[in-house]
Each structure stands twice: as C-alpha cells, then as structure tokens.
OpenMM code with the backbone's topology and positions (N, CA, C; nanometers):
from openmm import Vec3, app, unit

residues = "UNK UNK UNK UNK UNK UNK UNK UNK UNK UNK UNK UNK UNK UNK UNK UNK UNK UNK UNK UNK UNK UNK UNK UNK UNK UNK UNK UNK UNK UNK UNK UNK UNK UNK UNK UNK UNK UNK UNK UNK UNK UNK UNK UNK UNK UNK UNK UNK UNK UNK UNK UNK UNK UNK UNK UNK UNK UNK UNK UNK UNK UNK UNK UNK UNK UNK UNK UNK UNK UNK UNK UNK UNK UNK UNK UNK UNK UNK UNK UNK UNK UNK UNK UNK UNK UNK UNK UNK UNK UNK UNK UNK UNK UNK UNK UNK UNK UNK UNK UNK UNK UNK UNK UNK UNK UNK UNK UNK UNK UNK UNK UNK UNK UNK UNK UNK UNK UNK UNK UNK UNK UNK UNK UNK UNK UNK UNK UNK UNK UNK UNK UNK UNK UNK UNK UNK UNK UNK UNK UNK UNK UNK UNK UNK UNK UNK UNK UNK UNK UNK".split()
positions = [
    Vec3(3.1492, 1.6251, 3.6629),
    Vec3(3.1248, 1.6700, 3.5339),
    Vec3(3.1090, 1.8288, 3.5766),
    Vec3(3.1321, 1.9228, 3.4913),
    Vec3(3.0969, 2.1132, 3.5512),
    Vec3(2.9725, 2.0767, 3.4458),
    Vec3(2.9167, 2.2292, 3.4093),
    Vec3(2.8121, 2.2448, 3.3735),
    Vec3(2.8845, 2.2228, 3.2018),
    Vec3(2.9645, 2.3113, 3.1670),
    Vec3(2.9773, 2.3174, 3.0880),
    Vec3(2.9592, 2.1480, 2.9591),
    Vec3(2.9818, 2.0477, 3.0319),
    Vec3(3.0503, 1.9523, 2.9887),
    Vec3(2.9039, 1.9199, 2.9484),
    Vec3(2.8276, 1.8855, 3.0678),
    Vec3(2.6722, 1.8168, 3.0727),
    Vec3(2.6225, 1.8832, 2.9512),
    Vec3(2.6845, 2.0147, 2.9540),
    Vec3(2.5602, 2.0917, 2.8229),
    Vec3(2.6186, 2.0269, 2.6634),
    Vec3(2.6864, 2.0145, 2.6999),
    Vec3(2.7911, 1.9878, 2.5601),
    Vec3(2.7529, 1.8321, 2.5085),
    Vec3(2.6646, 1.7384, 2.6322),
    Vec3(2.6262, 1.6350, 2.5796),
    Vec3(2.5400, 1.6234, 2.5594),
    Vec3(2.3997, 1.7101, 2.6379),
    Vec3(2.3473, 1.7332, 2.6443),
    Vec3(2.2714, 1.7572, 2.5166),
    Vec3(2.4035, 1.8653, 2.4415),
    Vec3(2.3763, 1.9488, 2.2978),
    Vec3(2.4098, 1.8378, 2.1595),
    Vec3(2.4590, 1.7463, 2.2021),
    Vec3(2.5194, 1.6442, 2.0972),
    Vec3(2.3835, 1.5263, 2.0760),
    Vec3(2.3394, 1.4750, 2.2002),
    Vec3(2.2842, 1.4370, 2.2341),
    Vec3(2.0978, 1.4617, 2.1465),
    Vec3(2.0919, 1.5572, 2.1356),
    Vec3(2.0038, 1.6532, 2.1025),
    Vec3(1.9935, 1.5993, 1.9586),
    Vec3(2.2019, 1.6516, 1.9080),
    Vec3(2.1431, 1.6343, 1.7360),
    Vec3(2.1294, 1.5003, 1.6672),
    Vec3(2.1844, 1.4739, 1.7993),
    Vec3(2.1615, 1.2977, 1.7038),
    Vec3(2.0377, 1.2405, 1.6398),
    Vec3(1.9450, 1.2471, 1.8715),
    Vec3(1.8256, 1.2594, 1.8195),
    Vec3(1.7327, 1.2474, 1.6918),
    Vec3(1.7369, 1.4836, 1.7254),
    Vec3(1.7416, 1.5521, 1.5894),
    Vec3(1.6892, 1.4734, 1.4252),
    Vec3(1.9039, 1.4192, 1.4322),
    Vec3(1.9487, 1.3843, 1.2792),
    Vec3(1.8669, 1.2863, 1.2244),
    Vec3(1.8753, 1.1239, 1.3367),
    Vec3(1.7966, 1.0484, 1.3166),
    Vec3(1.6472, 1.0364, 1.3675),
    Vec3(1.5679, 1.1882, 1.3398),
    Vec3(1.4053, 1.1437, 1.3790),
    Vec3(1.4152, 1.2179, 1.2119),
    Vec3(1.5217, 1.2169, 1.1172),
    Vec3(1.4800, 1.2743, 0.9571),
    Vec3(1.4765, 1.2685, 0.9388),
    Vec3(1.5170, 1.1316, 0.9182),
    Vec3(1.5362, 0.9749, 0.8215),
    Vec3(1.4049, 0.9684, 0.7518),
    Vec3(1.4587, 0.9657, 0.6782),
    Vec3(1.3248, 0.8867, 0.5896),
    Vec3(1.3002, 0.7361, 0.5929),
    Vec3(1.1785, 0.7055, 0.6609),
    Vec3(1.1874, 0.5144, 0.6468),
    Vec3(1.0993, 0.4897, 0.5174),
    Vec3(1.2674, 0.4219, 0.4093),
    Vec3(1.2460, 0.3281, 0.2574),
    Vec3(1.1410, 0.2458, 0.2836),
    Vec3(1.0010, 0.1455, 0.2216),
    Vec3(0.9607, 0.0717, 0.2407),
    Vec3(0.9668, 0.0213, 0.1263),
    Vec3(1.0075, -0.0919, 0.0494),
    Vec3(0.9326, -0.1772, -0.0615),
    Vec3(0.8678, -0.2867, -0.0851),
    Vec3(0.7975, -0.2615, -0.1726),
    Vec3(0.6617, -0.3634, -0.1112),
    Vec3(0.6831, -0.4652, -0.3033),
    Vec3(0.6355, -0.5825, -0.2996),
    Vec3(0.6214, -0.5800, -0.4855),
    Vec3(0.7660, -0.7619, -0.5209),
    Vec3(0.7859, -0.7544, -0.6292),
    Vec3(0.8210, -0.7596, -0.6904),
    Vec3(0.8552, -0.7898, -0.8154),
    Vec3(0.9382, -0.7278, -0.8915),
    Vec3(0.9246, -0.6958, -1.0745),
    Vec3(1.0349, -0.8059, -1.1139),
    Vec3(1.0186, -0.9624, -1.1716),
    Vec3(1.1253, -1.0131, -1.2221),
    Vec3(1.2660, -0.9537, -1.2732),
    Vec3(1.3339, -0.9935, -1.3127),
    Vec3(1.5013, -0.9593, -1.3977),
    Vec3(1.4246, -0.9141, -1.5715),
    Vec3(1.4841, -0.8228, -1.5748),
    Vec3(1.4639, -0.7662, -1.7707),
    Vec3(1.4441, -0.9529, -1.8376),
    Vec3(1.5919, -0.9347, -1.7989),
    Vec3(1.6464, -1.1079, -1.8743),
    Vec3(1.5614, -1.2163, -1.8493),
    Vec3(1.5032, -1.2211, -1.8060),
    Vec3(1.3655, -1.3479, -1.7529),
    Vec3(1.2472, -1.2947, -1.8640),
    Vec3(1.2243, -1.1452, -1.8686),
    Vec3(1.1456, -1.1719, -1.8962),
    Vec3(1.1228, -1.1677, -2.0647),
    Vec3(1.2827, -1.1253, -2.1521),
    Vec3(1.3264, -1.1295, -2.2737),
    Vec3(1.2532, -1.2605, -2.3041),
    Vec3(1.2995, -1.3585, -2.1989),
    Vec3(1.2596, -1.4799, -2.2663),
    Vec3(1.0928, -1.5443, -2.3368),
    Vec3(1.0243, -1.4706, -2.2869),
    Vec3(0.8856, -1.4477, -2.2725),
    Vec3(0.8013, -1.4213, -2.4399),
    Vec3(0.7746, -1.5450, -2.5106),
    Vec3(0.7858, -1.5126, -2.6671),
    Vec3(0.6366, -1.4817, -2.6919),
    Vec3(0.5733, -1.3982, -2.7388),
    Vec3(0.4272, -1.3346, -2.7455),
    Vec3(0.3344, -1.4570, -2.9161),
    Vec3(0.2480, -1.5771, -2.8455),
    Vec3(0.2098, -1.6810, -2.8970),
    Vec3(0.2482, -1.7742, -2.9150),
    Vec3(0.3641, -1.8031, -2.8098),
    Vec3(0.4149, -1.9593, -2.8001),
    Vec3(0.4006, -1.9693, -2.6541),
    Vec3(0.4462, -1.9158, -2.5503),
    Vec3(0.4716, -1.9666, -2.4245),
    Vec3(0.3091, -1.9369, -2.3474),
    Vec3(0.2831, -2.0220, -2.2796),
    Vec3(0.1624, -1.9803, -2.2121),
    Vec3(0.1479, -1.9533, -2.0353),
    Vec3(0.0084, -1.9596, -1.9466),
    Vec3(0.0411, -1.8981, -1.8631),
    Vec3(0.1061, -2.0625, -1.7604),
    Vec3(0.1536, -2.1454, -1.7674),
    Vec3(0.2885, -2.2718, -1.7005),
    Vec3(0.4027, -2.2433, -1.7164),
    Vec3(0.4710, -2.1262, -1.8130),
    Vec3(0.5454, -2.1906, -1.8378),
    Vec3(0.6115, -2.0328, -1.8008),
    Vec3(0.5344, -1.9695, -1.8035),
    Vec3(0.5281, -1.7998, -1.7523),
    Vec3(0.5725, -1.8250, -1.6033),
    Vec3(0.4406, -1.8571, -1.5212),
    Vec3(0.4366, -1.9145, -1.3865),
    Vec3(0.6402, -1.9561, -1.3227),
    Vec3(0.6498, -2.0411, -1.4492),
    Vec3(0.7692, -2.1523, -1.3922),
    Vec3(0.8690, -2.0568, -1.3875),
    Vec3(0.9194, -1.9540, -1.4952),
    Vec3(0.9899, -1.8948, -1.5219),
    Vec3(0.9869, -1.7586, -1.4396),
    Vec3(0.8996, -1.6264, -1.4380),
    Vec3(0.8471, -1.5393, -1.2844),
    Vec3(0.7592, -1.5426, -1.2389),
    Vec3(0.7785, -1.6581, -1.1383),
    Vec3(0.6991, -1.6773, -0.9993),
    Vec3(0.5704, -1.6598, -1.0548),
    Vec3(0.3997, -1.6694, -0.9452),
    Vec3(0.2816, -1.6184, -0.9644),
    Vec3(0.3204, -1.4734, -0.9630),
    Vec3(0.2277, -1.4199, -1.0191),
    Vec3(0.2225, -1.3343, -1.0035),
    Vec3(0.1329, -1.1580, -0.8760),
    Vec3(0.0999, -1.0973, -0.7915),
    Vec3(0.1206, -0.9972, -0.7688),
    Vec3(-0.0509, -0.9301, -0.7953),
    Vec3(-0.1021, -0.9701, -0.9278),
    Vec3(-0.2131, -0.9419, -0.8919),
    Vec3(-0.2949, -1.0401, -1.0408),
    Vec3(-0.3713, -1.0409, -1.0877),
    Vec3(-0.4629, -1.1199, -1.1858),
    Vec3(-0.5562, -1.0564, -1.2237),
    Vec3(-0.5934, -1.0098, -1.3476),
    Vec3(-0.6671, -0.8922, -1.3367),
    Vec3(-0.7653, -1.0009, -1.4805),
    Vec3(-0.9456, -0.9805, -1.4348),
    Vec3(-0.9606, -1.0679, -1.5990),
    Vec3(-1.0612, -0.9955, -1.6431),
    Vec3(-1.0014, -0.9132, -1.7435),
    Vec3(-1.0376, -0.7725, -1.8467),
    Vec3(-0.9902, -0.8433, -1.9630),
    Vec3(-1.1437, -0.8592, -2.0266),
    Vec3(-1.1000, -0.9051, -2.1738),
    Vec3(-0.9834, -0.9840, -2.1675),
    Vec3(-0.9977, -1.1625, -2.1333),
    Vec3(-0.9291, -1.2524, -2.1324),
    Vec3(-0.8389, -1.1871, -2.0262),
    Vec3(-0.7155, -1.2434, -1.9999),
    Vec3(-0.6375, -1.2056, -1.8974),
    Vec3(-0.5239, -1.1784, -1.8806),
    Vec3(-0.4883, -1.1449, -1.7740),
    Vec3(-0.4058, -1.0427, -1.7087),
    Vec3(-0.3049, -1.0297, -1.6421),
    Vec3(-0.1858, -1.0558, -1.6471),
    Vec3(-0.1265, -1.0904, -1.4545),
    Vec3(-0.0768, -0.9555, -1.4681),
    Vec3(0.0105, -0.9232, -1.3096),
    Vec3(0.0178, -0.8534, -1.3449),
    Vec3(0.1544, -0.8369, -1.2077),
    Vec3(0.3106, -0.7947, -1.2256),
    Vec3(0.3907, -0.7917, -1.1402),
    Vec3(0.4443, -0.6376, -1.0594),
    Vec3(0.4475, -0.6497, -0.9498),
    Vec3(0.4837, -0.5135, -0.8951),
    Vec3(0.5288, -0.4736, -0.7962),
    Vec3(0.5705, -0.3593, -0.7798),
    Vec3(0.6880, -0.3814, -0.6994),
    Vec3(0.6571, -0.1476, -0.6369),
    Vec3(0.6741, -0.1216, -0.5639),
    Vec3(0.7166, 0.0311, -0.5021),
    Vec3(0.7746, 0.0461, -0.3995),
    Vec3(0.7906, 0.1855, -0.4377),
    Vec3(0.8990, 0.1789, -0.2926),
    Vec3(0.8362, 0.3517, -0.2924),
    Vec3(0.8510, 0.3693, -0.1559),
    Vec3(0.8198, 0.4508, -0.0929),
    Vec3(0.8945, 0.4671, 0.0224),
    Vec3(0.9120, 0.6696, 0.0511),
    Vec3(0.9911, 0.7366, 0.1731),
    Vec3(0.9011, 0.7959, 0.2810),
    Vec3(0.8853, 0.7896, 0.3915),
    Vec3(0.7922, 0.8763, 0.5143),
    Vec3(0.9047, 0.9326, 0.5667),
    Vec3(0.8873, 1.0306, 0.5688),
    Vec3(0.9642, 1.1082, 0.6611),
    Vec3(0.8742, 1.2146, 0.7359),
    Vec3(0.9439, 1.1106, 0.9111),
    Vec3(0.8079, 1.1808, 1.0538),
    Vec3(0.7243, 1.1071, 1.0377),
    Vec3(0.5728, 1.1685, 1.0510),
    Vec3(0.4441, 1.2058, 1.0784),
    Vec3(0.3862, 1.2137, 0.9285),
    Vec3(0.4754, 1.2538, 0.8253),
    Vec3(0.3950, 1.2558, 0.6445),
    Vec3(0.3307, 1.1621, 0.5880),
    Vec3(0.2512, 1.1588, 0.5402),
    Vec3(0.2164, 1.0986, 0.4005),
    Vec3(0.2964, 0.9376, 0.3329),
    Vec3(0.3054, 0.8413, 0.3343),
    Vec3(0.4198, 0.8091, 0.2416),
    Vec3(0.4528, 0.8605, 0.0976),
    Vec3(0.5461, 0.8455, 0.0877),
    Vec3(0.5593, 0.9119, -0.0923),
    Vec3(0.6239, 0.8245, -0.1442),
    Vec3(0.5049, 0.8249, -0.2806),
    Vec3(0.6021, 0.6906, -0.3592),
    Vec3(0.7142, 0.7864, -0.4435),
    Vec3(0.7746, 0.6985, -0.4219),
    Vec3(0.9035, 0.7949, -0.5253),
    Vec3(0.9407, 0.6210, -0.6308),
    Vec3(0.9333, 0.5547, -0.6422),
    Vec3(0.9115, 0.4911, -0.7813),
    Vec3(0.8489, 0.2915, -0.7451),
    Vec3(0.7831, 0.3976, -0.8542),
    Vec3(0.6566, 0.1851, -0.9221),
    Vec3(0.6993, 0.1499, -0.9938),
    Vec3(0.6960, 0.0319, -1.0161),
    Vec3(0.6180, -0.0352, -1.1575),
    Vec3(0.5479, -0.1457, -1.1951),
    Vec3(0.5881, -0.1767, -1.2594),
    Vec3(0.4477, -0.2465, -1.3217),
    Vec3(0.4616, -0.3594, -1.4411),
    Vec3(0.4759, -0.4925, -1.4717),
    Vec3(0.5219, -0.5719, -1.5165),
    Vec3(0.3579, -0.6419, -1.5885),
    Vec3(0.3148, -0.6427, -1.6997),
    Vec3(0.2102, -0.6794, -1.7324),
    Vec3(0.2287, -0.7592, -1.8534),
    Vec3(0.1700, -0.9403, -1.8175),
    Vec3(0.1676, -1.0057, -1.9037),
    Vec3(-0.0421, -1.0919, -1.9721),
    Vec3(0.0030, -1.0230, -2.0778),
    Vec3(-0.1858, -1.0953, -2.0975),
    Vec3(-0.1894, -1.1503, -2.1690),
    Vec3(-0.3080, -1.2570, -2.1744),
    Vec3(-0.2954, -1.3541, -2.2099),
    Vec3(-0.3742, -1.3796, -2.3271),
    Vec3(-0.4052, -1.4725, -2.4387),
    Vec3(-0.5229, -1.4572, -2.4918),
    Vec3(-0.6304, -1.5833, -2.4526),
    Vec3(-0.7712, -1.5257, -2.4740),
    Vec3(-0.8580, -1.6037, -2.3763),
    Vec3(-0.8442, -1.7306, -2.4400),
    Vec3(-0.8644, -1.7853, -2.5744),
    Vec3(-0.8706, -1.8981, -2.6704),
    Vec3(-0.7415, -1.9197, -2.6210),
    Vec3(-0.6306, -1.9303, -2.6444),
    Vec3(-0.4884, -1.9986, -2.6794),
    Vec3(-0.4602, -2.0775, -2.5443),
    Vec3(-0.4615, -1.8850, -2.4942),
    Vec3(-0.4091, -1.9352, -2.3213),
    Vec3(-0.1935, -1.8719, -2.3600),
    Vec3(-0.2297, -1.8501, -2.4277),
    Vec3(-0.1068, -1.7647, -2.5108),
    Vec3(-0.0421, -1.6255, -2.4899),
    Vec3(0.0387, -1.6053, -2.4617),
    Vec3(0.0863, -1.4568, -2.3925),
    Vec3(0.0726, -1.3978, -2.5252),
    Vec3(-0.0707, -1.3137, -2.5303),
    Vec3(-0.0411, -1.2304, -2.6272),
    Vec3(0.0439, -1.1002, -2.6282),
    Vec3(0.0179, -1.0265, -2.4976),
    Vec3(0.1383, -0.8984, -2.4938),
    Vec3(0.1261, -0.8846, -2.3729),
    Vec3(0.3232, -0.8111, -2.3802),
    Vec3(0.3925, -0.7819, -2.2113),
    Vec3(0.4547, -0.5631, -2.2640),
    Vec3(0.3496, -0.5801, -2.1472),
    Vec3(0.4029, -0.4027, -2.1442),
    Vec3(0.4155, -0.3984, -1.9552),
    Vec3(0.5634, -0.2795, -1.9333),
    Vec3(0.5958, -0.2450, -1.8953),
    Vec3(0.5430, -0.1173, -1.8758),
    Vec3(0.4954, -0.0525, -1.6887),
    Vec3(0.4546, 0.0753, -1.6438),
    Vec3(0.5199, 0.1510, -1.5687),
    Vec3(0.6048, 0.2547, -1.5700),
    Vec3(0.5931, 0.3300, -1.4479),
    Vec3(0.5424, 0.4502, -1.3958),
    Vec3(0.5703, 0.5066, -1.3059),
    Vec3(0.5328, 0.6390, -1.2318),
    Vec3(0.4650, 0.6997, -1.2808),
    Vec3(0.5426, 0.6917, -1.3678),
    Vec3(0.5175, 0.8606, -1.5051),
    Vec3(0.3457, 0.8026, -1.5875),
    Vec3(0.3295, 0.6291, -1.6090),
    Vec3(0.1563, 0.5919, -1.6519),
    Vec3(0.0793, 0.6415, -1.5913),
    Vec3(0.1016, 0.6328, -1.4638),
    Vec3(-0.0049, 0.6270, -1.3414),
    Vec3(-0.0688, 0.7662, -1.3519),
    Vec3(-0.2085, 0.7529, -1.2964),
    Vec3(-0.3055, 0.8591, -1.3528),
    Vec3(-0.3233, 0.8723, -1.1573),
    Vec3(-0.3478, 0.9715, -1.1124),
    Vec3(-0.4181, 1.0024, -0.9727),
    Vec3(-0.5641, 0.9527, -0.9948),
    Vec3(-0.5598, 0.9343, -0.8697),
    Vec3(-0.7449, 0.9195, -0.8344),
    Vec3(-0.7766, 0.9800, -0.7294),
    Vec3(-0.8885, 1.0707, -0.7830),
    Vec3(-0.9941, 1.1962, -0.7024),
    Vec3(-1.0954, 1.0814, -0.5688),
    Vec3(-1.0114, 1.0759, -0.4864),
    Vec3(-1.1007, 1.0295, -0.3637),
    Vec3(-1.2036, 1.0953, -0.3884),
    Vec3(-1.3905, 1.0293, -0.3707),
    Vec3(-1.4813, 1.0856, -0.3033),
    Vec3(-1.5029, 1.1257, -0.1469),
    Vec3(-1.5355, 1.2326, -0.1068),
    Vec3(-1.5406, 1.1987, 0.0332),
    Vec3(-1.6703, 1.2681, 0.0662),
    Vec3(-1.7264, 1.1622, 0.1083),
    Vec3(-1.9239, 1.1588, 0.1846),
    Vec3(-1.8983, 1.1255, 0.2625),
    Vec3(-2.0667, 1.1455, 0.3190),
    Vec3(-2.0561, 1.0460, 0.4576),
    Vec3(-2.2089, 1.0653, 0.4221),
    Vec3(-2.2286, 0.9152, 0.4823),
    Vec3(-2.3746, 0.8697, 0.4404),
    Vec3(-2.4776, 0.8990, 0.5817),
    Vec3(-2.6005, 0.9761, 0.6026),
    Vec3(-2.6405, 0.9522, 0.7268),
    Vec3(-2.6968, 0.8829, 0.7412),
    Vec3(-2.7200, 0.8704, 0.8664),
    Vec3(-2.7862, 0.7090, 0.9569),
    Vec3(-2.9525, 0.7733, 0.9654),
    Vec3(-3.0045, 0.6418, 1.0000),
    Vec3(-3.1447, 0.7520, 0.9932),
    Vec3(-3.1775, 0.7153, 1.1873),
    Vec3(-3.2229, 0.7757, 1.2229),
    Vec3(-3.2524, 0.7796, 1.3733),
    Vec3(-3.2443, 0.9212, 1.4086),
    Vec3(-3.2242, 0.8958, 1.5649),
    Vec3(-3.1365, 1.0302, 1.6434),
    Vec3(-2.9897, 1.0709, 1.6591),
    Vec3(-3.0373, 1.1756, 1.6277),
    Vec3(-2.8301, 1.2137, 1.6714),
    Vec3(-2.9081, 1.2586, 1.8443),
    Vec3(-2.7429, 1.2068, 1.8481),
    Vec3(-2.7526, 1.2089, 2.0331),
    Vec3(-2.6055, 1.2926, 2.0623),
    Vec3(-2.5967, 1.3567, 2.1070),
    Vec3(-2.4884, 1.4691, 2.1845),
    Vec3(-2.3963, 1.3485, 2.2538),
    Vec3(-2.3753, 1.4467, 2.3031),
    Vec3(-2.2547, 1.4381, 2.3976),
    Vec3(-2.3091, 1.3306, 2.5217),
    Vec3(-2.3645, 1.4449, 2.5477),
    Vec3(-2.4115, 1.4043, 2.6621),
    Vec3(-2.5114, 1.3000, 2.7339),
    Vec3(-2.6016, 1.2997, 2.6070),
    Vec3(-2.7066, 1.1909, 2.5962),
    Vec3(-2.6469, 1.0569, 2.5723),
    Vec3(-2.5120, 1.1022, 2.5032),
    Vec3(-2.4434, 0.9501, 2.4729),
    Vec3(-2.4385, 0.8772, 2.6104),
    Vec3(-2.3876, 0.9964, 2.7046),
    Vec3(-2.2785, 0.9866, 2.8034),
    Vec3(-2.3587, 0.8650, 2.8497),
    Vec3(-2.4830, 0.9176, 2.9445),
    Vec3(-2.5747, 0.9334, 3.0596),
    Vec3(-2.6312, 0.8487, 2.9730),
    Vec3(-2.6894, 0.7977, 2.8520),
    Vec3(-2.7712, 0.6966, 2.7964),
    Vec3(-2.9196, 0.6523, 2.8769),
    Vec3(-2.8232, 0.5670, 2.9527),
    Vec3(-2.7934, 0.4357, 2.9909),
    Vec3(-2.8730, 0.4514, 3.1595),
    Vec3(-2.8724, 0.5360, 3.2205),
    Vec3(-2.9176, 0.6405, 3.3550),
    Vec3(-3.0080, 0.5624, 3.3812),
    Vec3(-3.0907, 0.5163, 3.4386),
    Vec3(-3.2464, 0.4929, 3.5086),
    Vec3(-3.2325, 0.4204, 3.4121),
    Vec3(-3.2152, 0.3503, 3.2714),
    Vec3(-3.3561, 0.2846, 3.2102),
    Vec3(-3.3176, 0.1262, 3.2881),
    Vec3(-3.2462, 0.0735, 3.3503),
    Vec3(-3.2236, -0.0832, 3.3838),
    Vec3(-3.2946, -0.0551, 3.5282),
    Vec3(-3.4050, -0.1422, 3.6040),
    Vec3(-3.4077, -0.1787, 3.6941),
    Vec3(-3.3273, -0.2956, 3.7704),
    Vec3(-3.2661, -0.2851, 3.8674),
    Vec3(-3.1717, -0.4034, 3.9461),
    Vec3(-3.2381, -0.4701, 4.0215),
    Vec3(-3.3923, -0.4456, 4.1096),
    Vec3(-3.4725, -0.5163, 4.2120),
    Vec3(-3.5292, -0.6649, 4.1442),
    Vec3(-3.5811, -0.6243, 4.0033),
    Vec3(-3.6787, -0.7785, 4.0016),
    Vec3(-3.5791, -0.8852, 3.9371),
    Vec3(-3.6304, -0.9311, 3.9124),
    Vec3(-3.5995, -1.1239, 3.8230),
    Vec3(-3.6779, -1.1622, 3.7626),
    Vec3(-3.7107, -1.2182, 3.7062),
    Vec3(-3.8343, -1.3816, 3.6873),
    Vec3(-3.7806, -1.5201, 3.6529),
] * unit.nanometer
topology = app.Topology()
chain = topology.addChain("A")
for resn in residues:
    res = topology.addResidue(resn, chain)
    for name in ("N", "CA", "C"):
        topology.addAtom(name, app.Element.getBySymbol(name[0]), res)
C-alpha cells in the first residue's frame, strides 16, 4: 500500500467517525394512547376501571381536587455531550369526579402548554470546621496508636 492510499483510507475513516459522532441520539419515553381509543371515553359515563381496561395504567396519578390520571410521552435528542433537547412532549390528562368516580374531564397538552421551571441553586452551609485539601489528605496521620490493645 502506498502512502497516498493509506492517507485516503485514514481520511475516509476519520470522516465516517466524525459523521457518526454528530448523529443525535433519539430517546422516546412514555406512552400516549391512540386518539380513537380516547374518543371512546365519555365524560360522566365511564369510570376508572373502564379507562384502565381501555388505555392501560397511567404514567402518573395526581390527587389534586379529585383524581387525575396522566399518560405522558416525551421525545428527546442528545447530540454528543450536550444536554438533551426536548423535541416533542404530549400529555393526556383524565380527571375523575371525587363523588361518583366517573370521568369529569379529558385534556390534551403538548410542549407549548408547558412552562419552564426556574431551578434555584443554593448551597446549605454545614456546621463544623472547613478542612482544606491537605488537611483532608493528611488529617488522620498520627491519630491512631498501633501498639496497645485492651
């Protein structure tokens, strides 16, 4: 193999590796039932048992002013080492009446309906002595006597 041929193979290999490294990793989590199944659910007529038999168990259950079942799906793409980017998110929310246990309301939500949450980053100070790196590294030297046992 001559030098030009080796260079061409190395260049081709580099291009292939670079191209596959830039391909985003797609992940899909959760489950949203088919629209035709959801249309079969009638408010005021069907109960939790019917909904679970038709759609399966929900992704999450919330107990706020009654009971609401959530069926959630989310599709994200991650490119190389960057944070995942949410490309699609859908939520089917089915609320039940507290007294009768029948379906009260059915709502569908997508990514545009969500609100970003501002995370507060604080550090809680710990009580006690703040040790430096060297104090942590050499702190136990000389603390234990190796000679006597009781």
